[in-house]
Structure formats: structure tokens, C-alpha cells
KERO-749978 format. One line per field, with one value per residue (C-alpha): residue in three letters; x, y, z. Coordinates in nm, 2 decimals, always signed. Example, Ala and Ser with C-alpha at 12.3 -4.5 7.8 and 13.67 -1.06 7.14 Angstrom:
% KERO-749978
type	(Ala|Ser)
east	(+1.23|+1.37)
north	(-0.45|-0.11)
up	(+0.78|+0.71)
//
This chain:
% KERO-749978
type	(Met|Thr|Asp|Pro|Ala|Gly|Ser|Gly|Pro|Gly|Asp|Gln|Pro|Arg|Pro|Gly|Phe|Arg|Arg|Trp|Arg|Leu|Leu|Val|Ala|Tyr|Glu|Gly|Ala|Pro|Phe|Ala|Gly|Trp|Gln|Ser|Gln|Pro|Gly|Gly|Asn|Thr|Val|Gln|Asp|Leu|Ile|Val|Thr|Ala|Leu|Lys|Glu|Ile|Ser|Pro|Asp|Ile|Arg|Gly|Ile|His|Gly|Ser|Gly|Arg|Thr|Asp|Arg|Gly|Val|Ser|Ala|Val|Gly|Gln|Val|Ala|His|Phe|Asp|Ala|Pro|Glu|Thr|Leu|Leu|Ile|Asp|Pro|Ala|Ala|Trp|Arg|Arg|Ala|Leu|Asn|Val|Arg|Leu|Pro|Ala|Thr|Ile|Arg|Ile|Met|Glu|Cys|Ser|Val|Ala|Pro|Pro|Gly|Phe|His|Ala|Arg|Phe|Ser|Ala|Ser|Gly|Lys|Thr|Tyr|Arg|Tyr|Gln|Ile|Phe|His|Gly|Ala|Val|Met|Pro|Pro|Leu|Leu|Ala|Gly|Arg|Ala|Trp|His|Val|Arg|Arg|Leu|Gly|Asp|Leu|Glu|Lys|Phe|Arg|Arg|Gln|Val|Glu|Ser|Phe|Arg|Gly|Trp|His|Asp|Phe|Arg|Ala|Phe|Ser|Ala|Asn|Arg|Arg|Asp|Gly|Trp|Asp|Glu|Ser|Arg|Asn|Thr|Trp|Arg|Leu|Leu|His|Glu|Ala|Arg|Val|Glu|Ile|Val|Pro|Val|Pro|Pro|Glu|Trp|Asn|Ala|Pro|Gly|Asp|Trp|Val|Thr|Val|Val|Ile|Ser|Gly|Asn|Gly|Phe|Leu|Tyr|Arg|Met|Val|Arg|Phe|Leu|Val|Gly|Ile|Ser|Val|Arg|Cys|Ala|Gln|Gly|Lys|Phe|Glu|Glu|Ala|Asp|Ile|Arg|Arg|Leu|Leu|Asp|Gln|Pro|Gly|Arg|Glu|Lys|Ala|Pro|Trp|Cys|Ala|Val|Pro|Asp|Gly|Leu|Thr|Leu|Ala|Val|Val|Asp|Tyr|Asp|Pro|Ala|Asn|Arg|Val|Val|Arg|Gly|Lys|Pro|Val|Gly|Ala|Gly)
east	(-1.14|-1.51|-1.51|-1.48|-1.84|-1.89|-1.67|-1.82|-1.82|-1.59|-1.42|-1.08|-0.75|-0.70|-0.43|-0.07|-0.18|-0.16|-0.40|-0.25|-0.46|-0.37|-0.46|-0.53|-0.58|-0.65|-0.73|-1.12|-1.11|-0.88|-1.10|-1.40|-1.47|-1.30|-1.53|-1.41|-1.57|-1.58|-1.39|-1.15|-0.95|-1.10|-0.91|-0.93|-0.83|-0.53|-0.44|-0.52|-0.31|-0.02|-0.08|-0.09|+0.22|+0.40|+0.22|-0.03|-0.14|-0.33|-0.69|-0.84|-0.87|-1.17|-1.25|-1.43|-1.67|-1.73|-1.65|-1.84|-1.68|-1.52|-1.51|-1.17|-1.02|-0.77|-0.87|-1.01|-0.91|-0.88|-0.73|-0.60|-0.39|-0.09|+0.11|+0.34|+0.62|+0.64|+0.91|+0.76|+0.79|+0.51|+0.77|+0.86|+0.48|+0.39|+0.69|+0.64|+0.30|+0.31|+0.62|+0.33|+0.06|-0.02|+0.08|-0.30|-0.31|-0.08|-0.11|-0.03|+0.02|+0.03|+0.03|-0.06|-0.42|-0.56|-0.69|-1.07|-1.08|-1.24|-1.23|-1.61|-1.79|-1.53|-1.61|-1.78|-1.84|-1.68|-1.65|-1.68|-1.62|-1.72|-1.62|-1.77|-1.62|-1.84|-1.70|-1.72|-1.41|-1.28|-0.89|-0.81|-0.60|-0.91|-1.10|-1.23|-1.17|-1.47|-1.84|-1.86|-2.12|-2.10|-2.42|-2.46|-2.77|-2.81|-2.47|-2.69|-2.96|-2.70|-2.49|-2.87|-2.97|-2.67|-2.71|-3.03|-2.95|-2.74|-2.93|-3.12|-3.32|-3.47|-3.26|-3.41|-3.51|-3.18|-3.00|-2.99|-3.12|-2.90|-3.10|-2.95|-3.31|-3.27|-3.41|-3.70|-3.61|-3.30|-3.27|-3.24|-3.20|-2.87|-2.74|-2.54|-2.30|-2.18|-2.29|-2.10|-2.02|-1.71|-1.68|-1.36|-1.26|-1.04|-0.66|-0.61|-0.30|-0.56|-0.64|-1.01|-1.21|-1.50|-1.50|-1.40|-1.72|-1.64|-1.95|-1.81|-2.03|-2.01|-2.22|-2.22|-2.30|-2.42|-2.65|-2.57|-2.50|-2.64|-2.37|-2.42|-2.77|-2.76|-2.51|-2.69|-3.02|-2.90|-2.74|-3.07|-3.21|-3.01|-3.07|-3.47|-3.53|-3.63|-3.83|-3.68|-4.03|-4.02|-3.66|-3.79|-4.11|-3.89|-3.70|-4.02|-4.27|-3.97|-4.18|-4.13|-4.01|-3.67|-3.44|-3.45|-3.09|-2.75|-2.43|-2.16|-1.90|-1.61|-1.63|-1.65|-1.39|-1.40|-1.21|-1.19|-1.29|-1.38|-1.28|-1.35|-1.56|-1.70|-1.85|-2.02|-2.42|-2.65|-2.83|-3.19|-3.48|-3.42|-3.68|-3.89|-3.73|-3.98)
north	(-0.47|-0.61|-0.85|-1.24|-1.40|-1.61|-1.41|-1.28|-1.39|-1.69|-1.65|-1.81|-1.78|-2.04|-2.28|-2.19|-1.81|-1.56|-1.30|-0.96|-0.63|-0.30|+0.03|+0.29|+0.63|+0.85|+1.25|+1.16|+1.47|+1.33|+0.94|+0.77|+0.64|+0.35|+0.11|-0.05|+0.09|+0.01|+0.36|+0.27|+0.57|+0.43|+0.36|-0.01|-0.05|+0.14|-0.04|-0.41|-0.27|-0.19|-0.56|-0.74|-0.57|-0.73|-1.10|-1.18|-1.45|-1.19|-1.18|-0.84|-0.66|-0.61|-0.31|-0.23|-0.07|+0.23|+0.54|+0.82|+0.99|+1.26|+1.11|+1.06|+0.82|+0.83|+0.48|+0.25|-0.07|-0.36|-0.71|-0.94|-1.29|-1.30|-1.62|-1.78|-1.81|-1.42|-1.36|-0.97|-0.91|-0.60|-0.28|-0.42|-0.47|-0.12|+0.05|-0.17|-0.07|+0.30|+0.40|+0.22|+0.46|+0.84|+1.03|+1.08|+0.70|+0.55|+0.26|+0.35|-0.01|-0.36|-0.68|-1.05|-1.09|-1.42|-1.68|-1.57|-1.18|-1.04|-0.62|-0.61|-0.86|-0.88|-0.46|-0.40|-0.02|+0.25|+0.62|+0.95|+1.27|+1.56|+1.92|+2.24|+2.60|+2.83|+3.17|+3.44|+3.34|+2.91|+2.94|+2.76|+2.47|+2.37|+2.30|+1.97|+1.89|+2.09|+2.20|+2.60|+2.73|+3.10|+3.11|+2.83|+2.97|+2.85|+2.65|+2.52|+2.45|+2.27|+2.06|+1.97|+1.79|+1.62|+1.50|+1.36|+1.12|+0.86|+0.59|+0.32|+0.46|+0.38|+0.57|+0.49|+0.89|+0.98|+0.73|+0.75|+0.43|+0.23|+0.08|-0.24|-0.42|-0.44|-0.08|-0.18|-0.49|-0.35|-0.34|+0.01|+0.02|+0.11|+0.22|+0.55|+0.54|+0.84|+1.17|+1.53|+1.85|+2.01|+2.39|+2.59|+2.91|+2.88|+3.02|+3.37|+3.33|+3.16|+3.50|+3.40|+3.44|+3.20|+2.85|+2.49|+2.26|+1.85|+1.67|+1.29|+0.98|+0.65|+0.34|-0.05|+0.07|+0.34|+0.33|+0.49|+0.88|+0.84|+1.08|+1.31|+1.34|+1.39|+1.66|+1.84|+1.78|+1.95|+2.23|+2.33|+2.28|+2.55|+2.76|+2.78|+2.59|+2.27|+2.20|+1.96|+1.80|+1.72|+1.52|+1.34|+1.25|+1.12|+0.89|+0.78|+0.75|+0.62|+0.56|+0.71|+1.08|+1.12|+1.42|+1.69|+1.77|+1.59|+1.73|+1.73|+1.49|+1.72|+1.74|+1.36|+1.15|+0.77|+0.82|+0.44|+0.11|-0.07|-0.48|-0.52|-0.83|-0.67|-0.38|-0.62|-0.55|-0.74|-0.50|-0.47|-0.36|-0.38|-0.51|-0.19|+0.05|+0.26)
up	(+3.89|+4.02|+4.21|+4.10|+4.12|+4.42|+4.66|+4.94|+5.36|+5.41|+5.07|+5.10|+4.86|+4.59|+4.70|+4.70|+4.75|+4.99|+5.11|+5.17|+5.32|+5.21|+5.41|+5.12|+5.12|+4.75|+4.65|+4.51|+4.28|+3.97|+3.96|+3.87|+4.25|+4.41|+4.19|+3.87|+3.52|+3.18|+3.10|+3.38|+3.60|+3.87|+4.20|+4.18|+3.82|+3.88|+4.16|+3.95|+3.70|+3.95|+4.13|+3.75|+3.67|+3.96|+3.91|+3.63|+3.84|+4.08|+3.92|+4.13|+4.45|+4.68|+4.84|+5.21|+5.02|+4.68|+4.67|+4.45|+4.20|+4.38|+4.72|+4.95|+5.11|+5.41|+5.58|+5.25|+5.30|+5.06|+4.99|+4.75|+4.73|+4.56|+4.45|+4.75|+4.55|+4.53|+4.81|+4.89|+5.23|+5.34|+5.27|+4.97|+4.85|+4.92|+4.78|+4.44|+4.42|+4.52|+4.22|+4.00|+4.10|+4.09|+4.37|+4.44|+4.51|+4.80|+4.98|+5.32|+5.50|+5.38|+5.55|+5.52|+5.65|+5.75|+5.50|+5.59|+5.60|+5.38|+5.34|+5.28|+5.47|+5.78|+5.80|+6.18|+6.06|+5.89|+6.01|+5.72|+5.76|+5.55|+5.56|+5.52|+5.44|+5.59|+5.42|+5.17|+4.96|+4.99|+4.95|+4.64|+4.78|+4.96|+4.60|+4.56|+4.94|+5.11|+5.05|+4.97|+5.19|+5.26|+5.46|+5.67|+5.90|+6.22|+6.31|+6.67|+6.47|+6.18|+6.50|+6.63|+6.31|+6.26|+6.59|+6.59|+6.33|+6.59|+6.66|+6.49|+6.19|+5.83|+5.62|+5.30|+5.22|+5.28|+5.03|+4.63|+4.42|+4.24|+3.97|+4.04|+4.08|+4.48|+4.58|+4.64|+4.86|+5.00|+5.40|+5.45|+5.85|+5.96|+6.27|+6.38|+6.66|+6.65|+6.44|+6.55|+6.44|+6.52|+6.42|+6.43|+6.32|+6.02|+6.10|+6.01|+5.77|+5.53|+5.53|+5.46|+5.73|+5.84|+5.97|+5.88|+5.98|+6.02|+6.01|+6.20|+6.11|+6.22|+6.20|+6.08|+5.73|+5.50|+5.21|+4.86|+4.93|+5.26|+5.44|+5.13|+5.22|+5.59|+5.56|+5.29|+5.44|+5.78|+5.59|+5.39|+5.76|+5.95|+5.64|+5.72|+5.38|+5.53|+5.86|+6.17|+6.18|+5.83|+5.87|+6.11|+5.90|+5.62|+5.92|+6.09|+5.78|+5.49|+5.16|+4.84|+4.90|+4.93|+5.10|+4.83|+4.91|+4.88|+4.93|+4.68|+4.67|+4.72|+5.13|+5.16|+5.27|+5.43|+5.75|+5.91|+5.82|+6.20|+6.19|+6.58|+6.63|+6.90|+6.74|+6.46|+6.47|+6.31|+5.99|+6.00|+6.17|+6.58|+6.81|+6.91|+6.67|+6.46)
//
């Protein structure tokens, strides 16, 4: 269910309605992403259907942002407005929704939200995790949950490249066009608070020698497929297929040229949505940047 026209910062519940906040987790592989689509089979569509079974007066649900087909979440946040006459407590909302949803979508938490809370516009930042299995044979239980990269190349170069994305940058070259009429005018400056790589050996009981590589990226906002482009170009750099100087050029001289590699969606998970006002940073090119 797409956001109704006019929803945005300052949006308030209708008279006689109460705002509820959900923490949502889902396995991305079975669904066509979060955002409602004409063909259905999105996480948003399924939750709205469950809500309307409880009360036809519920118009829809608003998420903190979109996730693409195949992308998972453990920390997606959403809100909806329900009639105050519904005497349902948070635990009962969680149970009522989960029994109506597939096992690959779970409502982890439910709570009453302040009237002015908005899952998208109240957010001050997000954290994503991207997981890579680095080895000859990936265990089948990881299918759809990690990018299988048989030869990652120079692991320290990979780490160094990921870390170089920290700070304020114009990430226009590291995003896909939405083709919604706003691509040329969209503000593409973002602040990454954290960009790091964790590498641990695969446990022996997996019977699959290799490394479990996790990329953690936190920022004040993300462009369409931005994390996947950052991971994809860093992998190709570690493999010697793209130079660090060329990546720096794409950051310092953004134009029509795009990064030539985008990682698959399988390994990407929305981990945390931050709502701390103290962490809010106004988007836009900072003074002295670039």
C-alpha cells in the first residue's frame, strides 16, 4: 500500500485514530521488495492485507524506506494508524499480525508511537550489513543470504577501499537511476558515519573452507542501490579489476559516469533504523566539502 498523498513530515493520525510503530524482520528472497507494487507480493502489501483483516478502517502502512527484491531486513521500521476503539495491546497486535503473515515476515515488536512519529521522515540514519561468502563452495543454506565470491583478491585492499567511503561524499556515481523524473535534481550527498569490514574464518562444522566477510555501513541516508554499488566496486578493486584512483575520481568528479559494478541483492540486510534526534544531520553538500 503506497503512502497516501500528502503524508510526510508533520503527518498526524486522523481524529479518533492512534499511531502504532512496528519493528519488522523479513527474508527478502520470496518477495518483490518492501514497496507496494501492482503485482503484489511485497512485504508492505502483505502487512497491509493482514491489518485490513483486523480493521478495514486501516488505510495503509508507512515504512522507513524501500528495500529491493531479494534484500532482507532485521530492523525495518513501519507505522500505521488504527481506530482508538480497537482495544488491542502491543503484544496482541504482534500476535494478530504474525498469525496472518508468512513465516518469512515477522513483526518483532509493536508499540504506541507519538502522534508526530513518521517511520520515514523521523529517521536520522540507517545501518546496513552486506555478507559475502569467500570460498570455493558456498553451503546451500546460505543461498539467498550471501554473495558467493570465490576469489575476493586482496582482502586488505578490500578493507581499505570500504573504509575510504567514510565521511561526506557525493555518491551520485554509486547509485542507480530510479527514472522517476528526479534523477538529475536529486541531492546525492550523504554522510557515512561508519564503513568497515569484518572477516572471520568459516566454522569448521560448515565443511566449507573460506571466510565470512561482513561489510557494515551506517549513514544519514542512502541512494537507490548505493550500498550494493559500494560493495560491488570494492570487490572489483580488491580483485584488481578497478583502480582505487578511479574510485576516488568517481567520488570527487561525479557526473554521468556510474560505477560499473553492483553487488547482488542476496547479501544485503537492513539492520538498524536510527531515530535519535541527536544523530540527525541535514542532508546536502556540507560547507567546505568537495
